[in-house]
C-alpha positions in Angstrom: 10.0 -7.3 11.7 6.7 -8.3 10.1 4.6 -6.6 12.8 6.7 -3.5 12.4 6.2 -3.4 8.6 2.5 -3.9 9.1 2.3 -1.0 11.5 4.1 1.2 9.0 1.9 0.1 6.2 -1.2 1.1 8.2 0.4 4.5 9.0 1.6 5.1 5.4 -1.8 4.4 3.8 -4.1 6.1 6.3 -7.8 5.9 6.9 -10.1 8.8 7.7 -11.2 7.2 11.0 -9.7 4.4 13.0 -11.2 2.3 15.8 -9.0 0.1 18.0 -10.8 -3.0 19.2 -9.0 -5.7 21.3 -5.9 -5.9 19.2 -7.8 -5.3 15.9 -7.6 -2.1 13.9 -10.9 -1.1 12.2 -10.4 1.5 9.4 -12.9 3.6 7.6 -12.4 5.8 4.5 -15.7 6.1 2.7 -15.1 2.9 0.7 -11.8 4.0 -1.0 -9.6 0.8 -1.1 -9.8 -2.3 1.0 -6.7 -1.2 2.8 -8.4 1.7 4.4 -11.8 0.1 4.8 -11.1 -3.2 6.6 -10.3 -4.9 9.9 -6.7 -5.6 10.5 -5.9 -8.1 13.3 -2.6 -6.7 14.5 -2.1 -8.0 18.1 -3.4 -11.0 20.1 -7.0 -10.9 21.2 -8.1 -11.2 24.8 -11.7 -12.0 24.0 -12.5 -15.7 23.9 -15.7 -15.4 21.8 -14.4 -14.6 18.3 -18.0 -14.9 16.9 -19.1 -12.0 19.1 -16.1 -10.0 18.0 -16.8 -10.5 14.4 -20.5 -9.6 15.0 -19.4 -6.3 16.5 -17.1 -5.5 13.5 -19.8 -6.4 11.0 -22.3 -4.1 12.8 -19.9 -1.2 12.9 -19.2 -1.4 9.1 -22.9 -1.8 8.3 -23.7 1.3 10.4 -21.3 3.2 8.2 -22.8 1.8 5.0 -19.7 -0.2 4.2 -19.3 -4.0 3.5 -17.4 -5.7 6.3 -13.9 -6.7 5.1 -11.2 -8.5 7.1 -7.5 -8.5 6.4 -5.9 -11.8 7.3 -2.2 -11.4 8.3 0.4 -13.8 9.6 -0.1 -12.3 13.1 -3.6 -13.8 13.5 -4.3 -17.5 14.1 -6.2 -19.5 11.5 -9.2 -19.4 13.8 -10.4 -16.1 12.4 -9.8 -17.1 8.8 -11.8 -20.3 9.3 -14.6 -18.5 11.2 -15.0 -16.0 8.3 -14.9 -18.8 5.8 -17.8 -20.5 7.6 -19.7 -17.3 7.5 -19.4 -17.2 3.7 -16.5 -14.8 3.4 -14.4 -15.4 0.3 -10.6 -15.0 0.1 -9.5 -12.3 -2.3 -6.4 -10.3 -3.3 -3.6 -12.4 -1.9 -0.8 -9.8 -1.5 2.9 -10.1 -1.0 4.9 -7.7 1.2 8.4 -7.4 -0.3 11.4 -5.8 1.2 15.0 -4.9 0.3 18.1 -3.4 1.9 19.2 0.1 1.0 22.6 0.3 2.8 24.6 -0.3 -0.4 26.8 2.8 -0.6 27.0 2.8 -4.4 23.3 2.6 -5.2 23.0 6.2 -6.2 26.1 6.4 -8.4 25.4 3.1 -10.1 21.8 3.9 -11.0 22.4 7.5 -12.0 25.4 6.5 -14.1 23.9 3.6 -15.9 20.1 3.8 -16.3 18.4 7.0 -15.2 17.7 9.5 -17.9 14.1 10.8 -17.5 13.1 13.9 -15.7 11.4 13.4 -12.4 9.6 15.8 -10.1 9.1 15.2 -6.3 6.4 17.0 -4.3 6.5 16.9 -0.5 2.7 17.1 -0.2 0.0 15.6 -2.4 -1.4 18.0 -5.0 -4.6 17.9 -6.9 -2.7 17.7 -10.1 -0.6 14.7 -9.0 -3.7 13.0 -7.8 -5.6 13.7 -11.0 -2.7 12.1 -12.9 -2.8 9.0 -10.7 -6.6 8.7 -11.3 -6.1 9.0 -15.0 -3.4 6.3 -15.2 -5.1 4.0 -12.7 -8.7 4.5 -13.8 -9.6 5.6 -10.3 -13.2 6.8 -10.0 -13.4 10.6 -9.7 -15.7 10.2 -6.7 -12.8 8.9 -4.7 -10.5 11.8 -5.4 -11.6 14.0 -2.5 -11.4 11.0 -0.1 -7.8 10.2 -1.3 -6.8 13.8 -1.0 -8.0 14.0 2.6 -6.4 10.7 3.5 -3.0 11.6 2.1 -2.9 15.2 3.4 -3.7 14.1 6.9 -0.5 12.0 7.3 2.2 13.5 9.6 4.9 11.3 7.9 7.5 12.4 5.4 6.1 11.8 1.9 7.3 12.1 -1.6 5.0 12.2 -4.6 6.9 11.4 -7.8 6.1 12.0 -11.4 8.4 10.7 -14.2 8.1 12.4 -17.6 8.5 11.3 -21.2 9.6 14.5 -22.7 7.0 17.0 -21.4 4.3 14.5 -20.7 3.8 12.5 -17.5 4.6 8.8 -18.0 4.5 7.3 -14.6 3.8 8.3 -11.0 3.8 6.9 -7.4 4.5 8.0 -3.9 6.9 7.1 -1.1 6.5 7.4 2.7 9.3 7.4 5.1 9.1 6.2 8.7 11.7 4.8 11.2 14.4 4.1 8.6 12.0 2.5 6.2 10.5 3.6 2.8 7.1 2.4 1.8 6.5 2.5 -2.0 2.9 2.9 -3.1 0.7 3.2 -6.2 3.3 2.8 -8.9 1.3 3.3 -12.1 2.4 3.9 -15.7 0.4 5.7 -18.5 -1.3 2.7 -20.3 0.1 4.1 -23.6 3.7 3.9 -22.3 3.8 0.5 -20.5 6.7 -2.0 -21.0 9.2 0.8 -21.6 11.0 0.7 -18.3 9.4 3.8 -16.8 8.1 2.1 -13.6 11.6 0.6 -13.0 13.3 4.0 -13.4 10.6 5.7 -11.2 11.2 3.1 -8.4 15.0 3.6 -8.7 14.5 7.3 -8.2 12.4 6.7 -5.2 15.0 4.4 -3.6 17.7 7.0 -4.3 15.6 9.7 -2.6 14.8 7.4 0.3 18.5 6.6 0.8 19.5 10.3 0.6 17.0 10.8 3.5 18.8 8.3 5.7 16.5 5.3 5.0 18.1 1.8 5.2 15.2 -0.4 4.1 12.3 -0.3 1.6 9.1 -2.3 1.3 6.3 -2.5 -1.2 3.1 -4.5 -1.8 2.2 -6.5 -4.9 -0.8 -8.7 -5.6 0.4 -12.3 -6.0 -1.0 -12.8 -9.5 0.6 -9.7 -10.9 3.5 -11.6 -12.4 4.9 -8.6 -14.5 5.2 -6.4 -11.4 6.7 -9.2 -9.3 9.3 -9.8 -12.0 10.2 -6.1 -12.0 10.5 -6.0 -8.2 12.7 -9.1 -8.2 15.0 -7.4 -10.7 15.2 -4.5 -8.2 16.3 -6.9 -5.4 13.0 -7.0 -3.5 12.2 -10.3 -1.8 9.1 -11.7 0.0 8.7 -11.1 3.8 5.1 -12.2 4.3 1.7 -12.3 2.6 -1.8 -11.3 3.5 -5.2 -11.5 1.9 -8.7 -10.2 2.5 -12.0 -11.9 3.4 -15.1 -10.4 1.9 -18.7 -11.5 2.1 -19.9 -13.5 -0.9 -22.6 -11.7 -2.9 -24.4 -15.0 -3.6 
């Protein structure tokens, strides 16, 4: 189950280029996000010399003017994590992968009847206006907008790009990706002026209703471990931890 979720996570958040290397997935996207510019060890290695394998990965990222970043998952032994530590790589961004079941028959009626009042739009493909809104809410650098647009439009998976409104003004946005009976929820972000008003909760509820109406039986999302406010919200929405991962990045010292 963990490996399957990790595969879907790689598919849902695509890179511009991908290289497969002895069970590792090397992803490149012009520096936009660690997820799309890092090495993910997904399957067991056949090579015995892990140092040589790390050297090759470092060389490939350096040739592409990117810092080498390694994603440490539960599917890789501690050997890689220790080898990177010895090379001066620091552990950052411990992230929890949370899941929940969506087979409850009454989920739509319960949420629509009790809590959902805001207007929500759903776009089947990413638009420049939706992406601009995400950048504004999330303080994303404008230089990455074109990269993000190319990444998201290249996906062959079913997508839903959601915007929740407060009156006529966008209040929160995020997107959902469907694959093999699972819904991946990404980039939930609220207008900084409207936080702590329940908009993110209602937006996720709308996403889960949409996913269930499209035949999805499970949902997953990612949250940085020290984001306690988000974790509290996801727990309220019945998400629970399946596994965690983190990144290893080279120390600047």
